[in-house]
N, CA, C and O of each residue as an XYZ file, in Angstrom:
432
protein
N     -39.170     29.194     25.497
C     -38.602     29.995     24.239
C     -39.491     30.065     22.594
O     -40.338     29.246     22.238
N     -39.028     31.233     21.806
C     -40.382     31.354     21.370
C     -40.449     30.721     20.764
O     -39.760     29.704     20.691
N     -41.646     31.183     19.800
C     -41.382     30.326     18.261
C     -40.490     29.986     16.891
O     -40.128     29.127     16.087
N     -40.436     31.516     17.342
C     -39.199     31.720     16.336
C     -37.809     31.053     16.892
O     -36.827     30.641     16.275
N     -38.047     31.094     18.029
C     -36.657     30.370     18.363
C     -36.878     28.673     18.727
O     -36.006     27.830     18.938
N     -37.587     28.599     18.721
C     -37.816     27.378     18.349
C     -37.801     26.382     16.712
O     -37.300     25.280     16.487
N     -38.476     27.212     15.904
C     -38.383     27.021     15.184
C     -36.603     27.137     14.341
O     -36.119     26.311     13.567
N     -35.995     28.379     14.816
C     -34.516     28.292     13.785
C     -33.684     26.811     14.976
O     -32.924     26.023     14.412
N     -33.856     26.701     15.951
C     -33.037     25.205     16.312
C     -33.599     24.306     15.746
O     -32.903     23.312     15.539
N     -34.679     24.277     15.390
C     -35.325     22.709     14.081
C     -33.883     23.005     13.165
O     -33.119     22.050     13.026
N     -33.516     24.337     12.544
C     -32.408     24.583     11.231
C     -31.749     23.744     11.658
O     -31.722     22.819     10.845
N     -30.934     23.450     12.880
C     -29.489     22.726     12.922
C     -29.250     21.634     12.229
O     -29.972     20.637     12.217
N     -28.213     21.787     11.622
C     -27.958     20.411     11.018
C     -27.826     18.741     11.604
O     -27.589     17.783     10.868
N     -28.036     18.669     13.073
C     -28.258     18.034     13.794
C     -29.539     17.213     13.984
O     -29.735     16.032     14.273
N     -30.510     18.470     13.664
C     -31.761     17.600     13.148
C     -32.322     16.775     12.139
O     -31.901     17.125     11.037
N     -33.082     15.847     12.086
C     -33.382     15.741     11.088
C     -35.082     15.992     10.415
O     -36.123     16.306     10.992
N     -34.754     15.659      8.796
C     -36.315     16.818      9.107
C     -37.584     16.378      9.347
O     -38.571     16.925      9.839
N     -37.301     14.895      8.752
C     -38.136     14.669     10.131
C     -39.114     14.699     10.928
O     -40.332     14.557     10.814
N     -38.182     14.970     12.016
C     -38.028     15.589     13.098
C     -38.630     16.964     13.582
O     -39.512     17.280     14.380
N     -37.291     18.020     12.288
C     -38.463     18.566     12.325
C     -39.672     19.183     12.001
O     -40.304     20.142     12.445
N     -39.901     17.924     10.613
C     -41.195     17.706     10.357
C     -42.340     18.063     11.633
O     -42.825     19.087     12.113
N     -42.448     16.694     11.850
C     -43.069     16.594     13.458
C     -43.021     17.646     14.553
O     -43.976     18.291     14.984
N     -41.941     17.701     14.873
C     -41.948     18.738     15.524
C     -43.232     20.011     15.089
O     -44.101     20.373     15.883
N     -43.109     20.446     13.916
C     -43.884     22.000     13.572
C     -45.391     21.020     13.389
O     -46.413     21.529     13.849
N     -45.456     20.188     12.987
C     -46.772     19.450     13.419
C     -47.387     19.485     14.870
O     -48.534     19.847     15.133
N     -46.564     19.107     15.650
C     -47.373     18.881     16.582
C     -47.296     19.992     17.444
O     -48.177     19.815     18.285
N     -46.629     21.176     17.702
C     -46.509     22.303     18.433
C     -47.723     23.393     17.413
O     -48.086     24.531     17.707
N     -48.207     22.413     15.961
C     -49.573     23.665     15.060
C     -50.916     22.967     16.308
O     -51.655     23.455     17.163
N     -50.729     22.055     15.939
C     -52.066     21.292     16.993
C     -51.801     21.528     18.513
O     -52.732     22.242     18.887
N     -51.003     21.278     19.531
C     -50.512     21.810     20.997
C     -51.565     23.956     20.801
O     -52.216     24.751     21.479
N     -51.018     23.793     19.476
C     -51.405     25.945     19.157
C     -52.754     25.927     18.940
O     -52.936     27.081     18.554
N     -53.967     25.319     18.929
C     -54.601     24.969     18.042
C     -54.663     24.944     16.507
O     -55.576     24.854     15.686
N     -53.926     25.009     16.474
C     -53.783     25.299     14.405
C     -53.656     23.961     14.035
O     -53.432     22.959     14.715
N     -53.826     24.109     12.907
C     -54.215     22.482     11.578
C     -52.494     23.108     11.409
O     -51.844     24.130     11.186
N     -52.364     21.485     11.735
C     -50.837     21.138     11.105
C     -50.516     21.687      9.970
O     -51.533     22.108      9.418
N     -49.554     21.880      9.357
C     -48.199     22.729      8.086
C     -49.452     20.839      7.233
O     -50.493     20.572      6.634
N     -48.957     20.578      7.484
C     -49.461     18.679      6.291
C     -50.947     18.882      5.930
O     -51.516     18.310      5.000
N     -51.460     19.695      6.711
C     -53.238     19.417      7.140
C     -53.198     20.945      5.586
O     -53.473     21.165      4.407
N     -52.669     21.504      6.764
C     -52.620     23.546      5.375
C     -52.461     23.082      3.859
O     -53.191     23.541      2.980
N     -51.461     22.145      3.605
C     -50.669     22.155      2.820
C     -51.344     21.144      1.103
O     -51.343     21.259     -0.122
N     -51.934     19.997      2.466
C     -52.818     19.224      1.747
C     -54.672     19.999      1.381
O     -55.463     19.635      0.510
N     -54.816     20.954      2.271
C     -55.760     21.724      1.524
C     -56.343     22.624      0.345
O     -57.368     22.995     -0.227
N     -54.188     22.753      0.424
C     -54.628     24.031     -0.495
C     -54.230     22.972     -1.984
O     -54.680     23.289     -3.085
N     -53.285     21.636     -1.787
C     -53.159     20.898     -2.850
C     -54.703     20.510     -3.348
O     -54.551     20.825     -4.528
N     -56.047     20.058     -3.274
C     -56.994     19.809     -3.357
C     -58.172     21.201     -3.692
O     -59.310     21.257     -4.158
N     -57.173     22.216     -3.163
C     -58.309     23.650     -3.882
C     -58.130     23.863     -5.383
O     -58.863     24.027     -6.358
N     -56.116     23.743     -4.988
C     -56.212     24.185     -6.737
C     -55.755     22.845     -7.519
O     -55.222     22.914     -8.627
N     -55.924     22.020     -7.074
C     -55.870     20.869     -8.300
C     -58.127     20.620     -8.765
O     -58.540     20.029     -9.763
N     -58.873     21.164     -7.870
C     -59.581     20.950     -8.083
C     -61.128     22.073     -8.659
O     -62.181     22.064     -9.298
N     -59.863     23.223     -7.528
C     -61.071     24.518     -7.832
C     -62.073     24.417     -6.543
O     -61.707     23.964     -5.458
N     -63.076     24.788     -6.752
C     -64.188     25.289     -6.040
C     -64.927     23.784     -4.978
O     -65.059     23.324     -3.844
N     -65.299     23.523     -6.891
C     -65.155     21.889     -6.866
C     -64.804     20.991     -5.310
O     -65.475     20.098     -4.792
N     -63.612     21.563     -4.873
C     -63.395     20.691     -3.421
C     -64.330     20.811     -2.548
O     -64.688     19.771     -1.995
N     -64.974     22.057     -2.179
C     -65.454     22.372     -1.375
C     -66.427     21.220     -1.324
O     -65.848     20.591     -0.438
N     -67.307     20.597     -1.572
C     -68.435     18.712     -1.318
C     -67.685     17.849     -0.991
O     -68.078     16.775     -0.536
N     -66.121     18.241     -1.210
C     -65.356     16.644     -1.231
C     -65.312     16.680      0.850
O     -65.111     17.667      1.559
N     -65.592     15.171      1.309
C     -65.349     14.976      2.832
C     -64.275     15.941      2.988
O     -64.445     17.102      3.359
N     -63.086     15.375      2.668
C     -61.252     15.379      3.117
C     -61.750     17.064      2.854
O     -61.356     17.752      3.796
N     -62.162     17.501      2.288
C     -61.834     19.192      2.110
C     -62.803     19.948      3.465
O     -62.620     20.907      4.214
N     -63.380     19.404      3.366
C     -64.732     20.085      4.775
C     -63.676     19.951      6.081
O     -63.143     20.829      6.759
N     -63.602     18.540      6.146
C     -62.603     17.960      7.736
C     -61.353     19.382      7.804
O     -61.160     20.105      8.781
N     -60.777     19.444      6.699
C     -59.649     20.160      6.743
C     -59.492     21.403      7.215
O     -58.587     22.005      7.792
N     -61.140     21.785      6.646
C     -61.944     23.486      6.776
C     -61.942     23.848      8.482
O     -61.733     24.952      8.984
N     -62.222     22.649      9.139
C     -62.801     22.348     10.035
C     -60.880     23.041     11.109
O     -60.461     23.982     11.783
N     -60.597     22.191     10.737
C     -58.936     22.261     11.449
C     -58.323     23.368     11.614
O     -57.604     23.564     12.594
N     -58.541     24.334     10.587
C     -58.183     25.532     11.093
C     -58.007     27.044     11.882
O     -58.961     27.771     12.157
N     -57.572     27.138     11.974
C     -57.809     28.590     13.391
C     -58.332     30.352     12.057
O     -58.673     30.279     10.876
N     -58.266     30.886     12.415
C     -58.833     32.130     11.870
C     -58.158     32.401     11.117
O     -58.582     32.396      9.961
N     -56.426     32.866     11.441
C     -55.543     33.140     10.867
C     -54.730     32.461      9.707
O     -53.808     32.850      8.990
N     -55.626     30.985      9.836
C     -55.016     30.291      8.798
C     -55.956     30.520      7.790
O     -55.566     30.494      6.623
N     -56.776     30.673      7.969
C     -58.187     30.599      6.842
C     -58.247     32.225      6.419
O     -58.648     32.695      5.354
N     -57.823     32.794      7.363
C     -57.138     33.800      6.316
C     -55.997     34.036      5.032
O     -55.968     34.727      4.014
N     -55.001     32.959      5.757
C     -54.189     33.114      4.877
C     -54.369     32.015      3.493
O     -53.605     32.094      2.531
N     -55.432     31.055      3.565
C     -55.330     30.333      2.335
C     -56.434     30.919      1.587
O     -56.698     30.620      0.422
N     -57.200     31.936      2.443
C     -57.667     32.738      1.449
C     -56.890     33.528      0.363
O     -57.257     33.476     -0.811
N     -55.621     34.392      0.822
C     -54.844     34.814      0.780
C     -54.585     33.778     -1.118
O     -54.987     33.971     -2.266
N     -53.842     32.891     -0.529
C     -53.431     32.224     -1.290
C     -53.805     31.800     -2.814
O     -53.132     31.694     -3.839
N     -55.332     31.582     -2.474
C     -56.016     30.799     -3.862
C     -56.591     32.217     -3.992
O     -57.798     32.084     -3.791
N     -56.285     33.660     -4.258
C     -56.036     34.598     -4.903
C     -55.079     35.423     -5.775
O     -55.193     36.311     -6.619
N     -53.771     34.516     -5.013
C     -52.841     34.416     -5.874
C     -51.960     33.808     -6.814
O     -50.898     34.128     -7.348
N     -53.039     32.443     -6.863
C     -52.394     31.676     -7.753
C     -51.724     32.623     -9.010
O     -52.215     33.612     -9.554
N     -50.531     32.006     -9.241
C     -50.220     32.055    -10.911
C     -51.188     31.435    -11.610
O     -51.896     30.544    -11.142
N     -51.284     32.027    -13.145
C     -52.128     31.657    -13.646
C     -51.654     29.643    -14.637
O     -52.351     28.747    -15.115
N     -50.456     29.825    -14.498
C     -49.650     28.745    -15.156
C     -49.218     27.466    -14.211
O     -48.505     26.527    -14.564
N     -49.969     27.709    -12.623
C     -49.730     26.801    -12.220
C     -51.898     26.621    -11.994
O     -52.506     25.920    -12.803
N     -52.635     27.326    -10.890
C     -53.480     27.254    -11.236
C     -55.030     28.288    -11.352
O     -54.797     29.275    -10.654
N     -56.269     28.393    -11.872
C     -57.069     30.420    -12.142
C     -56.172     30.519    -10.009
O     -55.707     29.780     -9.141
N     -56.438     31.785    -10.249
C     -56.737     32.251     -8.967
C     -58.096     32.140     -8.611
O     -58.775     32.516     -9.566
N     -58.838     31.766     -7.593
C     -59.603     32.181     -7.194
C     -60.267     33.530     -7.214
O     -59.467     34.330     -7.700
N     -61.442     34.138     -6.874
C     -62.537     35.218     -7.006
C     -62.724     35.332     -5.892
O     -62.646     34.324     -5.190
N     -63.048     36.630     -5.293
C     -63.669     37.262     -4.497
C     -64.571     35.992     -3.837
O     -64.404     35.731     -2.645
N     -65.145     35.522     -4.321
C     -67.166     35.175     -4.317
C     -67.060     33.571     -4.000
O     -67.910     32.804     -3.549
N     -65.470     33.308     -4.471
C     -65.447     31.511     -4.300
C     -64.768     31.949     -3.460
O     -65.003     31.172     -2.534
N     -63.809     32.925     -2.962
C     -63.340     32.849     -1.454
C     -64.124     33.165     -0.253
O     -63.793     32.895      0.901
N     -65.516     33.942     -0.747
C     -66.345     34.257      0.193
C     -66.570     32.318      0.483
O     -65.812     31.630      1.167
N     -67.655     31.886     -0.169
C     -67.977     30.609     -0.362
C     -66.723     29.669      1.276
O     -66.882     28.980      2.283
N     -65.797     30.220      0.615
C     -65.145     29.143      1.064
C     -64.763     29.128      2.536
O     -64.372     28.151      3.175
N     -65.057     31.185      3.252
C     -65.045     31.676      4.314
C     -66.448     31.031      4.769
O     -66.451     30.169      5.647
N     -67.334     31.349      4.315
C     -68.429     31.690      5.068
C     -69.142     29.600      4.744
O     -70.320     29.253      4.841
N     -67.923     28.658      4.378
C     -68.591     27.105      4.567
C     -67.655     26.876      5.811
O     -68.050     25.853      6.370
N     -66.055     27.674      6.787
C     -65.761     27.202      6.510
C     -66.694     27.177      7.909
O     -66.874     26.275      8.727
N     -67.198     28.519      7.837
C     -68.312     28.914      9.619
C     -69.414     28.034      9.919
O     -69.897     27.564     10.949
N     -69.649     27.965      8.705
C     -71.188     26.983      8.532
C     -70.942     25.987      9.772
O     -71.522     25.875     10.852
N     -69.460     25.061      8.987
C     -69.359     23.804      9.873
C     -68.181     23.655     10.697
O     -67.635     22.563     10.846
N     -67.687     24.956     11.354
C     -67.286     25.386     12.406
C     -68.581     26.092     14.045
O     -68.397     26.435     15.213
N     -69.812     25.966     13.079
C     -71.120     26.396     13.673
C     -71.768     25.212     13.961
O     -72.524     25.203     14.933
N     -71.598     24.064     13.209
C     -72.419     22.334     13.300
C     -71.510     21.956     14.638
O     -72.010     21.696     15.733
N     -69.923     21.973     14.325
C     -69.446     21.185     15.600
C     -69.564     21.091     16.526
O     -68.902     20.263     17.151
């Protein structure tokens, strides 16, 4: 079954939201990607605390769980923040995040 077909199957009304959430997160982990909940927790922290969040242990742990595509997705999302929600990150701040991720992964 393709990933798209698996996700479409989860839209079936007989599938509970909890089951769909668990399946999406477990599939991400088995594919070497961070769970959706990890990505969203990371985004929340980065949105709320900006680049200061990069000094926090939980933020750093979450960064190391991302695959390359997820890291780039987050970089793009940070730069597209709407002013009424949070300040958009500058290219320098995004570069700092990506370099930190590389450094942390090299240590692991």
